[in-house]
C-alpha positions in Angstrom: -18.2 320.0 204.4 -20.5 322.7 205.8 -21.7 321.5 209.3 -24.3 324.3 209.3 -26.0 323.1 206.1 -29.3 321.4 207.1 -29.0 318.7 204.4 -27.6 315.2 204.3 -24.0 314.7 203.7 -22.8 311.4 202.1 -19.5 309.5 202.0 -18.7 306.4 200.1 -16.6 303.8 201.9 -13.4 302.4 200.6 -14.1 299.1 198.9 -11.0 297.6 200.6 -12.8 297.6 204.0 -13.9 294.0 204.2 -14.8 293.1 207.8 -18.4 293.3 208.9 -19.5 292.7 212.5 -23.1 291.9 213.3 -24.5 292.9 216.7 -27.8 291.1 217.2 -30.5 291.2 219.9 -32.0 287.7 220.5 -34.9 289.3 222.3 -35.9 291.8 219.6 -39.4 291.5 218.0 -40.8 288.1 217.4 -39.2 284.9 218.6 -38.1 283.4 215.2 -35.2 285.6 214.4 -32.3 283.1 214.3 -32.9 282.1 210.7 -32.9 285.8 209.7 -29.4 286.2 211.3 -28.2 283.1 209.5 -29.5 284.4 206.2 -27.8 287.8 206.8 -24.4 286.1 207.6 -24.7 284.0 204.4 -25.7 287.1 202.2 -22.8 289.1 203.5 -20.3 286.2 203.1 -21.5 285.8 199.5 -20.6 289.4 198.9 -17.0 288.6 200.0 -17.1 290.1 203.5 -15.4 288.6 206.6 -18.4 288.3 208.9 -18.6 287.7 212.7 -21.8 287.9 214.8 -22.2 288.7 218.5 -25.1 289.0 221.0 -22.9 290.8 223.5 -22.1 294.4 222.8 -18.9 294.5 224.7 -17.5 291.5 222.9 -18.5 293.1 219.6 -16.8 296.3 220.5 -13.5 294.6 221.3 -13.5 292.9 217.9 -14.5 296.2 216.2 -11.6 298.0 217.9 -9.2 295.3 216.6 -10.6 295.5 213.1 -10.4 299.3 213.2 -6.7 299.1 214.2 -6.1 296.9 211.1 -8.1 299.3 208.9 -10.5 296.6 207.8 -13.8 297.4 209.5 -16.6 298.4 207.1 -19.6 298.5 209.3 -21.5 297.3 212.4 -24.7 295.7 211.3 -27.3 296.2 214.0 -29.8 293.3 213.9 -32.7 294.2 216.2 -35.1 297.0 216.9 -34.7 300.7 217.7 -33.5 300.0 221.2 -30.6 297.8 219.8 -29.7 300.6 217.3 -29.6 303.1 220.3 -27.4 300.6 222.3 -25.0 300.3 219.4 -24.8 304.1 218.9 -24.0 304.5 222.6 -21.2 301.9 222.6 -19.3 302.2 219.3 -17.1 304.9 218.0 -19.3 307.4 216.0 -16.9 307.3 213.1 -17.9 303.6 212.5 -21.0 303.5 210.3 -23.9 301.4 211.5 -26.2 299.4 209.2 -29.7 298.5 210.4 -31.2 295.1 209.9 -34.8 295.6 211.3 -35.9 292.7 213.6 -37.8 294.7 216.2 -41.4 295.5 216.8 -41.6 299.0 215.3 -38.2 299.6 213.6 -38.9 303.3 213.2 -35.3 304.3 212.2 -35.2 301.5 209.6 -38.5 302.6 208.1 -37.2 306.2 207.9 -34.1 304.9 206.0 -36.2 302.6 203.7 -34.6 299.5 205.1 -36.4 296.1 205.2 -35.9 292.8 206.9 -34.3 291.5 203.7 -30.8 289.9 204.1 -30.0 290.4 200.4 -31.0 294.1 200.5 -28.9 294.7 203.6 -25.9 293.0 202.1 -26.3 295.2 199.0 -26.4 298.3 201.2 -23.1 297.2 202.9 -21.5 296.5 199.5 -22.6 299.9 198.2 -21.0 301.5 201.3 -22.8 304.8 201.1 -22.9 306.5 204.5 -25.0 309.5 205.7 -24.7 311.7 208.8 -27.8 312.2 210.9 -28.5 314.1 214.0 -28.9 312.3 217.3 -29.8 313.6 220.8 -28.9 313.1 224.4 -31.4 312.5 227.3 -29.9 312.8 230.8 -26.6 311.9 229.3 -27.8 308.9 227.3 -27.8 309.0 223.5 -31.0 308.4 221.6 -31.8 308.5 217.9 -35.5 308.9 217.3 -37.6 310.4 220.0 -38.2 310.8 223.7 -41.5 311.3 225.4 -43.0 311.9 228.9 -46.4 310.9 230.2 -49.0 308.4 229.2 -47.1 306.5 226.4 -43.9 306.4 228.6 -46.0 304.9 231.3 -47.1 302.2 228.9 -43.5 301.5 227.9 -42.5 301.2 231.6 -45.3 298.8 232.3 -44.5 296.7 229.3 -40.9 296.2 230.2 -41.7 295.4 233.8 -43.8 292.5 232.7 -41.6 291.5 229.8 -40.1 288.0 229.9 -39.0 287.5 226.3 -39.7 288.6 222.8 -42.5 291.1 222.3 -45.1 291.8 219.5 -47.7 294.5 219.1 -50.1 292.4 221.1 -47.8 292.6 224.1 -48.8 296.3 224.5 -52.5 295.5 225.1 -52.3 294.8 228.8 -49.9 297.7 229.7 -52.1 300.1 227.7 -55.2 298.9 229.5 -53.4 299.3 232.9 -52.2 302.8 232.0 -55.7 303.8 230.9 -57.0 302.7 234.3 -54.2 304.1 236.5 -52.3 307.0 234.9 -53.2 310.4 236.4 -51.7 312.8 233.9 -49.4 315.0 236.1 -48.6 318.5 234.9 -45.3 318.8 233.0 -43.2 322.0 232.7 -41.2 322.2 229.5 -38.5 324.8 229.2 -36.5 325.5 226.0 -33.1 327.1 226.3 -31.3 329.0 223.6 -27.6 328.9 222.9 -26.8 331.5 225.6 -28.7 329.4 228.2 -31.6 331.9 228.5 -34.9 330.2 229.1 -38.0 330.9 227.1 -41.4 331.0 228.9 -42.2 327.5 230.2 -44.9 325.4 228.6 -47.4 323.6 230.9 -48.7 320.4 229.4 -49.8 316.8 230.2 -48.1 315.2 227.2 -44.6 316.0 225.7 -42.9 314.4 222.7 -39.4 315.4 221.5 -38.4 314.2 218.0 -35.1 313.9 216.3 -36.6 312.2 213.2 -40.3 312.3 212.1 -41.2 308.8 213.3 -43.5 307.4 215.9 -45.3 304.1 216.6 -48.0 303.2 214.1 -46.4 305.8 211.8 -48.4 308.5 213.6 -47.4 311.9 212.2 -47.1 313.8 215.4 -44.3 316.0 214.0 -43.9 314.9 210.4 -41.8 317.9 209.6 -38.9 317.0 211.9 -35.5 317.2 210.1 -32.7 314.8 211.0 -30.0 317.2 209.9 -31.0 320.7 211.2 -29.4 320.3 214.7 -32.7 320.9 216.4 -35.3 318.9 218.2 -39.0 319.2 217.4 -41.2 319.3 220.5 -45.0 318.7 220.5 -47.0 319.2 223.7 -50.7 318.6 224.5 -52.1 320.6 227.4 -55.0 318.6 228.7 -55.1 315.1 230.4 -57.6 312.3 230.7 -58.8 309.6 228.3 -61.3 311.7 226.3 -58.6 314.3 225.5 -56.2 311.5 224.6 -58.6 310.2 222.1 -59.1 313.7 220.7 -55.4 314.2 220.3 -55.0 310.7 218.8 -57.6 311.3 216.1 -56.2 314.8 215.5 -52.8 313.3 214.9 -54.2 310.6 212.7 -56.0 313.1 210.5 -53.1 315.7 210.7 -55.4 318.3 212.3 -53.8 318.4 215.8 -51.7 321.5 215.1 -54.9 323.5 214.8 -55.9 322.7 218.4 -55.6 325.6 220.8 -54.0 323.3 223.4 -51.3 321.9 221.1 -48.0 323.5 220.8 -45.1 322.5 218.4 -41.8 324.3 218.7 -38.1 323.7 217.9 -35.2 323.8 220.3 -31.6 322.6 220.8 -31.8 322.2 224.6 -35.0 321.2 226.5 -35.7 320.7 230.2 -38.8 318.8 231.3 -39.8 318.7 235.0 -42.8 317.8 237.2 -43.8 318.0 240.8 -45.0 314.3 240.5 -43.2 311.1 239.5 -43.5 311.0 235.7 -41.8 308.4 233.5 -40.0 309.1 230.3 -39.0 306.8 227.5 -36.4 307.0 224.8 -36.6 305.2 221.5 -39.2 302.8 222.8 -37.3 301.8 225.9 -37.9 303.0 229.5 -35.5 305.8 230.4 -36.4 306.7 234.0 -38.3 309.5 235.7 -38.3 313.3 235.4 -36.5 315.6 235.5 -35.3 315.2 231.9 -32.7 317.2 230.1 -32.4 316.8 226.3 -29.8 318.2 223.9 -29.6 317.9 220.2 -26.3 316.4 218.8 -25.6 317.6 215.3 -24.7 314.8 212.8 -23.7 312.4 215.6 -25.1 309.3 213.9 -23.2 307.6 211.0 -25.4 305.1 209.0 -25.2 303.2 205.7 -28.2 303.9 203.6 -29.8 302.5 200.4 -28.9 304.3 197.2 -32.6 305.0 196.5 -32.9 306.8 199.8 -29.8 308.8 199.2 -31.0 309.8 195.8 -34.3 310.9 197.2 -32.4 313.0 199.8 -30.1 315.0 197.6 -27.2 312.5 196.8 -25.4 313.2 193.6 -22.9 310.6 192.3 -21.0 313.3 190.3 -20.9 315.7 193.2 -19.7 313.1 195.7 -17.1 311.1 193.6 -14.3 312.6 195.7 -15.9 311.7 199.1 -14.4 308.4 199.9 -13.7 307.2 203.4 -10.3 305.6 204.0 
């Protein structure tokens, strides 16, 4: 398999792998998710799988290691939002395929993979056993799957999680957005892209910085809709000006896909990015607070192993005839 080929590679799992572990996040999305987990367990059991569910990632990992040693583990079903998917990717062996059951607020990675909150559909994906390799990335040593950003939206995420006491919905963002609009001061960011030799290109000065692994963002805003999940590169979008008025201009520019024409917008690709500031600036990864700058981001080629629907695979170059021999043991 050519690791330099910027296309999806697919492997079909051995049908004898019959154990499925569910890792669920009881705090993901809305507060009525227990019935969804029960439905998922029933749907997988009806397909003949040996199913166990855990809310604790360390307990799930211990059981997964035992199932792997017995050569029985088929997949880890991650029932939650994007943060739960990132948590699972950080804790489980990357050779184990993950299956996403979207229960979060945005579910960006699930939307990208055409996965719905449908227990029957997810059980069918697990039965089909078609895995794909996607890129991931690393932010200050922590794995992320979708995107990282610095500035205003990261400030909103930090405020939301400081006030969070339970499950969240889209309405939960209203108060932290209002507070960020009143208080965020748009410090200057320095974005440096490094090539493979470690040489730095000229730094970019901006007030906003977004770094994408896959072309997904909240509200499906197409900030960098051309991002490729298999090219081994990150797609960085920066906006140079701060304040509310410019934020609205950028928002509507993104909404109508005209922002790349702006003189103060810059979109580039890189494998290694450094973001710094002289002020305290928050960053977020996959919708969760990450910390404060400086931030070092590296692309990780084909680090993520996920089960995908056949329709998605067919739309992304899968050929049954060409892949008959690709069966995981």
